[in-house]
N, C-alpha and C positions, 0 to 999 in steps of 0.2 A: 500492497497499498506505498500512497504517498506520502508526503507530510505533512498534514493536514494545515498547518500554519502558513502552510505558501504555497497551497490549491485552494485553500477555503479567500482566498484573493486573489488566483488568478486568472485572467482575465479568458471570457469565458469561449475564445478561438483555441486561446493553449488548450481548456479542458476539453473540447470538441474534439482535436487531435489525441490528446489521452488514449480519448476513451475512442475513436476509431482503431487506433494503433494495436489497444487494449483487447479487442473485438476480431480485430481480424486472429491474433497472436489465440485466443481462447477457440474461435471456431477451428483455426486448421487444428490446433498442438491437443487441444482438452476435446471438447466438444464431436468432432468428426471421429473422432481416434478412440477415445473412452468412453462414450458418453449411449451405450445401447440406444435408446428410446430415439434419442436424436439422428444417431448416425443410421440406423435403420431409415426413418422418415425421410433423409436429405438422400438416401440414395436413391428411395422409393416417386422422391418428386424431383430423381435426378439434378437435385440444387450443389452445385461446385460448390465446395463451402469456400475455398478462394478467389469464389469471386462480390465474400461479402466484403468489400474494404472499410466499413463504419456504418455510422447514422444513417447515414441514407440512404443505404443497401435495406435495413431490416424487412422494410415491407417484404422483401424477396418473400421472406419465409415466413412460414402458418405460422397462426396464434396456438397457443397452449391455452388449454382450459384446464379446472378441478379436477373436472369430467374427467380427463387426461390422465390425472395422477392418481386419486382417491381408489383407494383395494376396491373390490367390492366382493362378493361372495363368490362368485365367478373365476376374481382373479384379484388372490387377497396379496399377492404378491407385485403388481404391478406398479406400485413408487419406487423396486429397487432400478427399475432401470429409466431412472433419473440421474440416479450416480453414477459420479463420473469413477472411473476405473479400470484399471489395465487385467481385464477378465482371461483367464485362461486362451483362449479364443484368437482375440487382441496383443495378445502377448508375446504367443509363439512367431507373431505375424512383425513385431514391432520392438522386441525385444525383453525377453522373462525376467523379473524382477530377478528371481529369485537365480538367476548369471551375472546379474551385475554383482557380485559378490567377489567372482571370480578375473573381472575386468575393470575397473570400478572403482572397487572395495569396497567395506562395509559402510563406509561413509555417504557412499550413492548409495545404497540399498537404504539406509534409514532415511536419507532424503525424500525416497520415492512413499515412506511407511507415513516420516511428519506427512507430505504431502494428498497421500490419498486415503489411508489407514481410515476408519468411521470409528471414532472414537465420543460419539457426544449424538443423541438423538432429542430433538423434538417432536410435538404433536400439534396438526390444529386441532381444533377442538373438538372435531367430529359431530355438528351439528342440525346439517345435512346431508355427509355421507359419514361414511367410516374412520375415525383417527388416520389421521397422514402421516408416515414419520416422512425427517427430514433430518440430513444427517450431516454432522459434520467431523472435518477432518484435523488435526492438532493445527495444520494449516489456515483452517477456519476459525477455529479460537481462539487462534491470535486475531482475526479480522472481526470477528465479534468483540475484544474485548477494547482493542483499536477503532469502531465503533461505537462502544456507548462509554469509553474516551471521548471521542468527536461530539455527543450527544448532550454531557454530565458540562465540557469543554461550552458550547453553543449559552447552553443552562448556565455558566458562569456559577459553577459549583464549581471552589477552591479545596484541598487538602483542610483546611481548619472548620469546613462545614461536618457535620455530622446527620446523615441517614436512616431515615425505617424505609423500609422497602414492606411494603402491605399488599404485596400482590400473595395469592397463594401459590404455597408451593405448589409446581407439577412440570412436569417435560413441556413447559411453553415459552416460545420466548419472553414473555412479559416478566418475568421469573427472572429467569435467566439475564439478561441482556443487564437487569437489574443490579445481577451479582457482578457477572464480568466489568459491568464497565466502575464499582463501584471500588475492583480489584485494579486492573490498572489505575484512577486517578491515585490511588494510593487512602480513600475516604474510608473513615468512621462510617460502618454500617452494621445494622442491624437489618436482618432476612430474616423477619416471623412469621412468615405465614399466612399474614393477613386474620382476620377473627376466625377464620374457619381450624386452623391450628392453634393457637395462642390463648383462641377465644378472645371480646372484644373487651371487655374487663381489666384484660391482663395486658392488654394492647395499649388501653388506655392510661396504664401504669407507665406503663414500659417509656410512652410519649413524657409524663411528668417526670422519672427517673436521669433517661437521658438525656433529658433537652434538646432533642436534636430538632435542625435547622432548616433541614429538607426534608418531606413525605412522599412517597410513592403510588398513587393509591391504583384499584380500577374507579370509575367515576361513584356510580351505584351505591357500591358500598362503603365508598366515605363521606357520602352526604349521610349515608344513614348512620356511620361512626361518628360526626362531629352532633349532630343531633342528641345521641343517648349524651355525649361529653357533656353538652350543654344544661340538658336536663341534671346532672351529675356533677354542675360549680366545675369542673373539671380546666384545670389552668394550662396554654399548652401558649402561650404565648412566647416562646422560645421559635416556632415557626415564623420561615421568611417565607418558604416556595413549596409549593404543590404541583406535581407532576403527575400526569393522567396519563393508562394508557389500557389496552382490552378493548378500548369503547370509545364514541364518541363525546366530545364533551359540549354541547352549546353552554351558547352565549347566557342564558338565564338561570342553566347552573351554575356557572363562574360566579356569575353575583351572587345565588342565596350560597356555597358556598367561603368566598368573603365576607358576607352577613355573619358566616354563623362562626368563622376566625376569628372577628372583633370582638364579640361574647366570649369566646375563650382569653379574649387577650391578646392577640397577635393582630396586629394595624399593616393594614398596606400589604400583605400575602399575593402573591404572587401564581395566580393559579396556570400551570402551562401544561396542555398536552404532546404525546407524540403519536406516531403515527407508525407503525410496525405492521411487519404482516410474515409469516411463520415462511411462506415460503423465499421471501428476501432475505432468512435469516437476521436481520439487523432489526432497530425502531429507527426513525428517526426524528429530532428535536424541530419545535413549532420554536421560532424566533421569540426572545423574550421581550414581552410589552406588559404592561398596566390595562391596558387599551383596546390599540387598535390588536389587525391579525395579519401576520405578513408573511404566513407560509411553515411548510417545513422543508428545513437543509436538509439538501441530500450530497450523498456520497457519489460522486462520480466514477471515480478510479476505483469502485464495486460494481455499478448497478448505469444501465440506458432505464429513462421513463422515458414513455410516448403519453402524450394521448388523443385518445381516437373517438368518434362518435359511435355511439353502444349499438348505435344497429346498424350501420351500415361497416363499420371497421377504420374507413378513410382516419385520416390524423385530421386533427381539426389544430389551427393555431394556439401563437405561443399567447396564453391569457382567458384561452376561448374554452370555457363547459366542455369536457371529454370521460372517457374513462382511462382510467388508469393501466396502464402494459408496461411490464415491468421481463427487464431481461439482465440477466446476469453479466457480467462482464472477467470477476475473477476468482471466481471459488472454486473448490474443486465437492465429494460431497453431495450431494445433491443442488443441482442446480436446474434454474428451466428459461428460457427461450420467449419472449413476446408472451409471457403470460398476461389473461386477460384475469382482472384484479377482482371485477364485478364492483370496484370501488368508483364513484364521478366525482371528481374534481371541477369544481361550480366556477372554482376559477381558472384552472386551469396547469399548467404550467409555468414556471417562468424564470427566464434567465434574465430578467437583466438583477444589475448588481441590488442586495437588499436594499432599502430605500431606511431600514429602521439600525442595522449591524454591518453595512458595507460587505459581506461576503459576496463573494460573486457565485459561489456555486447554484446551481439550477435548486429550485424551489417547488413544491408544490404548493395551493393553494388550502390555507387552513379551515374551508369550507367542504369537508369529502362527505357525501353517503355511499348509504352500501346498494348497488343496483343489485346485492345480491340480494338481499332482503324485498325486492319487491314480486308481490300473490296476486295471480288473476284467479279473481274469485270466478263461481258461476252469473254465466250471465243471467239471469233471471234477479239476479241478487245485484249488479251495479248496473246492468246493462251495456256489457261489452267492457266498465270500464278498468282503467289498472289501479290498484293501489299501493302509492308509497309510502308503509309503514313504517321508511326514516321520519315524516313530519309527527308521528306522535311524540321521537322525540325530545324535539323543538316545543312542542305545545306542551308538554304533562312534565318534561324537569322546568320546565322555568317558569309554568303560571303558580304568580302567588301563593293560591289559596291547599297546595296542593304537595300534602309532607311520601305519599310513594299510590303508585301504582303498580298497575298491572294488565295487558291489550290479551283476550284469548277471545281467540275464532274455531267456534264447531258445526256441524253442520246439524240442522233441524230432526231433532226426532234420533240423531246418531246416522239421519240412512245419507249414503254417499251419492245422494240423485236428487237431494233437498235442498233447500236452498240454503244459503251461506250464513250461518248468525255471530254478530261480533259484540260479548260484553268486553265492557271497563271496571275492574277493578279501581278504586281511588280509595286511598285513605287523608279527609281533607285534615288541615289544620282547625285548630280548636276555635269556636265560638262562629263557623262559616254558617254564612246562612248554604244551607244542598239544594235549596230547590233552586236557588239561582247557583249555584257553582253547576248543577245536573245540566240548565236551561244551556248558560253560557258553554261547555262540552262541548255540549250536542251540537249544538251551531259551527263552535269552533274543528270538531273532527269533520263534521260535515265541510265544510268551505274548505279545509286542508288538505281530506283525501278526496274527497267527491264523492263517497258511501254515510249513509244511517250508522249512528250506532240502536245494534236491536235492545241493549238496557244500560245500565247504569249501575253497577252495587258501592255501595257506601261499607269501608273497613277498614277495623281499626289498623293502627300504624304495624305491630306485632302480626295480626293476620293478614298484613299484604306482605309484610316480609316474610315470612315463614314462606311462604304464597311466589317467592322471587326465588329460595333456598340463596336468602344472603351471607349465610354463615356456614352453607351447606353444599353450595356450589361453585361451580369456577366460574361463572359468568351468572349472575342472578338473571331468570326467565325473564323478560321485561316485556317479549313478546310470543305466545303461546298456541300451538297450530295442533289444534285437538281434532281437526276435520279426517274420519275416516280415511282411509283410500281408498 
């Protein structure tokens, strides 16, 4: 990887030249030789990897989709074909690793093991498919450490900070990116495992005992955690910054988080988000600002980002709304090309220098929505329209009268051929007029999603928290699809 201080201030022309060079080498020396899936695909499509000279030639490559990688009952080992590895057939043709000990010595063998041998695995959360493994070699672990260092550098974290990692302990990117970032930066860390592991009360005790300056959370659990802390009169005045990962963070939720911290004695807390995906093996930092949103800073020596029209797949212009497409250019282990993320960047891909910090690396707009959460309901229910589940998040998270919420989708009478039903479970704040709130929510849900709620159920906060699996699940279950197949 390149020196971050130099790379982050490099003119974009030089960044693109660097990416073009790395893409050429990656295609010729890694993908074509050692990636079973892409090697076979390129041969089937008669694509010469040497003709991929740079970013401008990426459109010659087909897209990769989640279903290309995700294991199925019929093909449980599918994800292995995306792991860069010199297998027996290829190494016989291009030089078996075992033979290197006779020709190049032990050091050459160790270098190849460092490059290629899988030593660490993350999994996708498996909400819509079987969990998919993504493997790292020792070389890749050095990359995730460096990416973590860059993330903390953008967030202006120093060795004087104390960090509490409140992500659930699991083989997923959010927890481990935070772990490796702290290790690389030499920051004091308490990797708690969140409420699921140590429990909410013990985590509050740790905040008061350790006096951390930085905390890292999944947004929904953080909101619950802070509300409970306010009820108990806790002192979190040492906190200066909160970093979120795992879920999108609507502006309204950021405002609620800041207000809760004020009640806990922490003034002017900076609430920042990260954008990450298991397929890319790293997370990227939002440029820090109290009010404005300047986007997520990328690592152009590791990847290439494109934004395309989600329907046609055609490229869109700089700063224009489009689906994010990810291409690896310097990984071993699992690597993907032109991966359709299903994430829509409302402000597109930005190439001009950041107006906030002056860094010149590309940025992705802070306003990202999940195309993968779109669901098509029955024609009789919504008259052929498409409901965007993303719209529930800013509406509900930012609503001043709502503590917790959950959406459930069912079929009437549990009949797969009957109409769709949408139920909203709400835990309102105290002394809220429930009739007015219900009328307000019905009107706003119809406005923002173009479908009508079947009914609204008011519940207590503990009841909704239990339904969400706040302290038992890796991610809270905000939107349940309980329609029979």
